[in-house]
C-alpha positions in Angstrom: -0.1 0.0 0.0 1.5 3.4 -1.0 1.9 6.1 1.7 1.1 9.6 0.9 3.3 12.7 1.3 4.5 13.5 4.7 3.1 17.1 4.3 -0.3 15.9 3.5 -0.3 13.8 6.7 1.0 16.7 8.6 -1.5 19.5 7.1 -4.9 17.2 7.5 -6.4 17.9 10.8 -7.9 14.9 12.6 -11.4 14.5 12.2 -13.3 15.1 15.5 -15.1 12.1 17.1 -19.0 12.3 16.8 -19.3 12.5 20.7 -16.9 15.4 20.6 -19.0 17.0 17.8 -22.1 16.5 19.4 -20.9 17.8 22.8 -19.9 21.1 21.7 -23.1 22.4 20.4 -25.0 21.0 23.2 -22.8 22.7 25.9 -22.8 26.0 24.2 -26.6 25.7 24.0 -26.8 25.1 27.7 -24.8 27.8 28.5 -26.9 30.1 26.5 -30.2 28.7 27.8 -28.7 29.1 31.5 -27.6 32.5 31.0 -31.0 33.4 29.4 -33.0 31.8 32.3 -30.8 33.4 34.9 -31.3 36.8 33.2 -35.1 36.4 32.8 -35.4 35.3 36.3 -33.4 38.4 37.8 -35.4 40.6 35.5 -38.7 38.9 36.9 -37.3 39.4 40.4 -36.4 43.1 40.3 -40.1 43.7 38.5 -41.6 41.9 41.6 -39.6 44.1 43.9 -40.4 47.3 42.1 -44.1 46.1 42.4 -43.8 45.1 46.0 -42.2 48.4 46.8 -44.8 50.4 45.1 -47.8 48.5 46.5 -46.2 49.3 50.1 -46.3 53.1 49.7 -49.7 52.7 48.0 -51.7 53.1 51.5 -50.2 56.5 52.2 -50.8 57.6 48.5 -54.4 56.6 48.8 -54.7 58.7 51.9 -53.2 61.8 50.3 -55.7 61.3 47.2 -58.6 60.9 49.4 -57.6 64.1 51.2 -57.0 65.9 48.2 -60.2 64.9 46.6 -62.2 65.7 49.5 -60.8 69.3 49.9 -61.5 70.0 46.2 -65.3 68.5 46.6 -65.5 70.7 49.6 -64.5 73.9 48.0 -66.7 73.0 45.1 -69.6 72.6 47.2 -69.0 75.9 49.0 -68.3 77.9 45.7 -71.7 76.4 44.5 -73.5 77.4 47.5 -72.1 80.9 47.3 -73.2 81.0 43.8 -76.6 80.3 44.6 -77.0 82.7 47.6 -75.9 85.3 45.0 -79.6 84.7 43.1 -78.2 84.4 39.8 -80.2 83.3 36.6 -81.9 79.9 36.5 -79.3 78.4 34.3 -76.4 79.3 36.9 -78.7 77.6 39.7 -79.1 74.7 37.8 -75.0 74.4 36.9 -74.5 75.3 40.9 -77.0 72.3 41.7 -75.1 69.8 39.2 -71.9 71.1 41.0 -73.1 70.5 44.4 -74.4 67.0 43.4 -70.7 66.3 41.8 -69.0 67.5 44.9 -71.3 65.4 47.1 -70.8 62.4 45.1 -67.0 62.8 45.3 -67.2 63.1 49.4 -69.3 60.0 49.5 -66.7 58.1 47.3 -63.9 59.2 49.6 -65.4 58.8 53.0 -65.3 55.0 52.5 -68.5 54.3 54.3 -69.3 50.7 53.6 -73.0 51.0 52.4 -72.0 54.3 50.3 -69.1 52.6 48.8 -71.1 49.5 47.6 -73.9 52.0 46.1 -71.3 54.1 44.2 -69.3 51.2 42.9 -72.7 49.8 41.3 -74.3 53.0 40.2 -71.0 55.2 39.5 -68.4 53.0 38.5 -67.0 55.1 36.2 -65.1 57.0 39.2 -63.0 53.8 39.4 -61.7 54.2 35.8 -58.9 56.7 34.9 -60.3 58.2 31.7 -63.9 58.6 32.9 -62.8 60.1 36.2 -60.7 62.4 34.6 -63.4 63.5 32.2 -65.8 63.7 35.1 -63.6 66.3 36.9 -63.1 68.3 33.6 -66.9 68.7 33.4 -66.9 69.8 37.0 -64.2 72.1 36.2 -65.9 73.5 33.1 -69.2 74.0 35.2 -67.3 76.2 37.7 -65.6 78.3 35.2 -68.9 79.9 34.5 -69.1 81.3 38.3 -66.8 84.0 38.0 -63.2 84.4 39.1 -63.3 82.2 42.2 -65.0 79.7 39.8 -62.2 79.8 37.3 -59.5 79.3 40.4 -61.7 76.3 41.2 -62.0 74.9 37.7 -58.2 75.1 37.3 -57.9 73.3 40.6 -60.2 70.4 39.6 -58.1 70.0 36.3 -55.1 69.8 38.3 -56.8 67.1 40.7 -58.2 65.3 37.7 -54.6 65.1 36.2 -53.3 63.9 39.6 -56.0 61.2 39.9 -55.3 60.1 36.5 -51.8 59.6 37.3 -52.4 57.6 40.4 -54.8 55.4 38.6 -52.5 54.6 35.9 -49.4 54.3 37.9 -50.8 51.8 40.5 -52.7 49.4 38.6 -53.4 47.5 42.0 -54.9 50.9 43.4 -58.6 49.5 43.8 -57.6 46.4 45.3 -55.6 48.2 47.8 -58.2 50.8 48.3 -60.8 48.0 48.9 -58.6 46.4 51.6 -58.0 49.7 53.4 -61.6 50.4 53.6 -62.3 46.9 54.7 -59.7 47.6 57.5 -61.7 50.7 58.5 -64.9 49.2 58.4 -63.7 46.7 60.9 -62.2 49.4 63.1 -65.5 51.1 62.9 -67.6 48.1 63.7 -65.6 47.3 66.5 -65.8 51.0 68.1 -69.6 50.7 67.5 -69.5 47.1 69.3 -67.7 48.7 72.2 -69.9 51.7 72.6 -72.9 49.2 72.5 -71.5 47.2 75.3 -70.6 50.3 77.2 -74.0 51.4 77.1 -75.6 48.1 78.0 -73.3 47.9 81.0 -74.4 51.4 82.0 -78.2 50.7 81.4 -77.9 47.1 83.4 -76.0 49.0 86.3 -78.6 51.7 86.6 -81.4 49.2 86.4 -79.6 46.9 89.3 -79.3 50.1 91.6 -82.8 51.1 91.1 -84.0 47.9 92.1 
């Protein structure tokens, strides 16, 4: 059997074995998948941590939002009553009454009383939607705009409150869930206080009855 040239034997690389050829891509794909999985897990953990941090601050934000809304509603009602006292035209009285009803609706929503909260959620659910609430506040602001200088100032304040509410509702998707949780906790505290008052009154009545006998 003839032998080939020595340079041909030296130049030709040894063919990789099937096991080695199969192992290299497998190891590469394993490294890629593991690195991708680790990166995805870290991103998911970071997102979950950010969401938890946001939810942690949400109760204080809800409280501040309630105070702002109740303050704006109270000022709206006061300006509307002043407008009615001035004995304006019939159209202005109708607009003032509409503003008072809108302010009362906002106050009832923010008081978090259980029976009012359920009624508003059923009949005025648009207040829990960012877009519809924004439009509702703008309508109230446009109505106030017809009440003179104070009305124009109030209209600007309502526009600012509308933007703030929209930002909170869009920034915190779990706003309604946390709000309901806070409301339930307030309901429990109110019920416990009422129960305590009832018990104290009952004990007083029983004591008076025993002393009278």
